[in-house]
C-alpha positions in Angstrom: -24.4 -43.8 22.8 -26.3 -46.6 24.6 -23.6 -49.2 23.6 -20.8 -46.9 25.0 -22.5 -46.7 28.3 -23.1 -50.4 28.5 -19.5 -51.2 27.7 -18.6 -48.9 30.6 -20.6 -51.0 33.1 -20.1 -54.5 31.5 -17.2 -56.1 29.6 -17.8 -59.1 27.4 -16.1 -62.3 28.3 -12.3 -62.4 27.8 -12.7 -65.5 25.6 -15.2 -63.7 23.3 -13.1 -62.3 20.4 -15.7 -60.5 18.3 -17.5 -57.2 18.6 -14.7 -55.5 20.4 -11.8 -53.4 19.4 -8.5 -55.1 19.5 -10.1 -58.6 19.6 -9.7 -59.9 16.1 -9.9 -63.3 14.4 -6.1 -63.1 14.3 -5.9 -62.8 18.1 -8.3 -65.7 18.5 -6.2 -67.8 16.1 -3.0 -66.9 17.9 -4.6 -67.9 21.2 -5.7 -71.2 19.8 -2.2 -71.9 18.4 -0.6 -70.9 21.7 -2.9 -73.3 23.6 -2.1 -76.2 21.2 1.6 -75.5 21.3 1.6 -75.2 25.1 -0.1 -78.5 25.5 2.3 -80.2 23.0 5.3 -78.8 24.9 3.9 -79.5 28.4 5.0 -83.0 29.4 3.8 -85.4 32.0 5.6 -88.4 33.5 4.8 -92.0 32.7 6.3 -94.9 34.5 6.9 -97.8 32.0 8.6 -101.2 32.5 12.2 -101.3 31.5 13.1 -103.4 28.5 14.9 -105.8 30.8 11.6 -106.4 32.5 13.0 -105.5 35.9 11.8 -102.3 37.4 10.3 -99.2 35.9 11.7 -96.2 34.0 10.2 -92.7 33.9 9.3 -91.4 30.4 8.0 -88.0 29.5 5.2 -87.6 27.0 3.5 -84.5 25.6 -0.2 -83.8 26.3 -2.6 -84.3 23.5 -5.0 -81.7 22.3 -8.5 -82.3 21.0 -10.2 -79.4 19.2 -14.0 -79.2 18.8 -15.4 -76.5 16.5 -19.1 -75.5 16.9 -21.1 -73.1 14.8 -24.3 -71.8 16.3 -26.9 -71.7 13.5 -29.3 -68.7 13.7 -27.5 -67.6 16.9 -28.9 -64.1 17.0 -32.4 -65.4 16.2 -32.5 -68.0 18.9 -31.7 -65.8 21.9 -34.4 -66.4 24.5 -35.7 -63.1 25.9 -36.5 -64.5 29.3 -32.9 -65.8 29.8 -31.5 -62.5 28.5 -33.8 -60.5 30.8 -32.4 -62.5 33.8 -28.9 -61.7 32.6 -29.8 -58.0 32.2 -30.6 -57.9 35.9 -26.9 -57.8 36.5 -26.5 -54.6 34.6 -26.3 -51.6 37.0 -28.9 -48.9 36.6 -32.7 -49.4 36.7 -33.3 -47.1 33.7 -30.7 -48.9 31.6 -32.2 -52.3 32.4 -35.7 -51.0 31.7 -34.6 -49.5 28.4 -32.9 -52.7 27.2 -36.0 -54.8 28.1 -38.2 -52.4 26.2 -35.8 -52.6 23.3 -36.1 -56.4 23.2 -39.6 -57.2 24.4 -43.0 -56.3 22.9 -41.9 -56.7 19.3 -44.1 -58.3 16.7 -43.5 -59.6 13.2 -45.5 -60.6 10.2 -44.6 -62.0 6.8 -45.7 -61.1 3.4 -45.8 -63.3 0.4 -47.0 -61.6 -2.7 -50.0 -59.6 -1.6 -50.9 -61.7 1.4 -49.8 -60.9 4.9 -49.7 -63.3 7.9 -51.1 -62.4 11.3 -48.8 -60.5 13.6 -46.9 -62.8 16.0 -44.9 -61.8 19.1 -41.2 -62.1 18.8 -40.1 -64.1 21.9 -36.6 -64.8 20.7 -33.8 -63.1 18.9 -32.4 -59.6 18.8 -33.1 -57.0 16.2 -31.1 -57.7 13.0 -28.6 -55.0 12.1 -28.8 -53.2 15.4 -25.6 -52.0 17.1 -26.8 -53.6 20.4 -27.4 -57.1 18.8 -23.8 -58.3 19.1 -23.5 -56.9 22.6 -26.6 -58.7 23.7 -25.4 -61.9 22.1 -22.1 -61.5 24.0 -24.0 -61.0 27.2 -26.1 -64.1 26.5 -23.1 -66.4 25.9 -21.1 -65.1 28.8 -22.4 -67.8 31.3 -21.7 -70.5 28.7 -18.1 -69.4 28.3 -17.7 -69.4 32.1 -19.2 -72.9 32.3 -17.1 -74.4 29.6 -13.9 -72.8 30.8 -14.5 -74.1 34.4 -13.7 -77.7 33.2 -10.1 -78.8 34.0 -8.0 -78.9 30.8 -10.6 -77.1 28.7 -10.3 -73.7 27.0 -13.3 -72.4 25.1 -13.1 -69.3 22.9 -15.7 -67.6 20.7 -15.6 -65.4 17.7 -19.1 -64.2 17.1 -21.2 -67.3 17.0 -18.3 -69.7 16.3 -17.1 -71.7 19.3 -13.8 -73.5 19.6 -13.2 -75.9 22.5 -9.7 -77.1 23.3 -9.5 -80.2 25.5 -6.1 -81.2 26.9 -5.5 -84.8 27.9 -2.6 -87.2 28.5 -3.9 -89.1 25.4 -6.7 -88.8 22.9 -8.6 -91.5 24.9 -8.2 -89.3 28.0 -9.5 -86.2 26.3 -12.6 -87.7 24.6 -14.7 -88.2 27.8 -14.0 -84.6 28.9 -15.0 -83.4 25.4 -18.2 -85.4 25.5 -19.0 -84.0 29.0 -18.4 -80.5 27.7 -20.6 -81.1 24.6 -23.4 -82.5 26.9 -23.2 -79.2 28.9 -23.3 -77.2 25.7 -26.3 -79.2 24.5 -28.1 -78.7 27.8 -27.4 -74.9 27.7 -28.7 -74.6 24.1 
């Protein structure tokens, strides 16, 4: 019931393919293939010297595509509650925001090995495992990241659950590598 109301007021990023009806792995793969094929069939002009050595001749070359695949380890366990609380401020409705913060914050955990228990520790990160809201909250958490990565010229970033694919278009591999490195630096800073 809570999830239905939340989906009514906030839609996950269009480049997030998990946790939504009609957004399957097949759709993400089709989008990835489309991007690669589009880049391969999209030509740019290059002016090269003629074989005679006199003057230049225009040549057309396809763009190159660099694919970077990233898997977030322990993605659901590493969600920072403070960051997520700031993102929840964008959700309409005071009661809804308060309920979500109460759902996340104030949780404690302890471990048991044999007959020995550890002390209770506050859970400052992560979403409850197995909850219906966990994937939704993860989608909300990565929404700004997908906006950031897709803001780079020639870059398309998609996610399926916690798997990120970054497509970088360039006139050559050497042209795409600096952009990919810059995107990875932003990803590292975000994490």
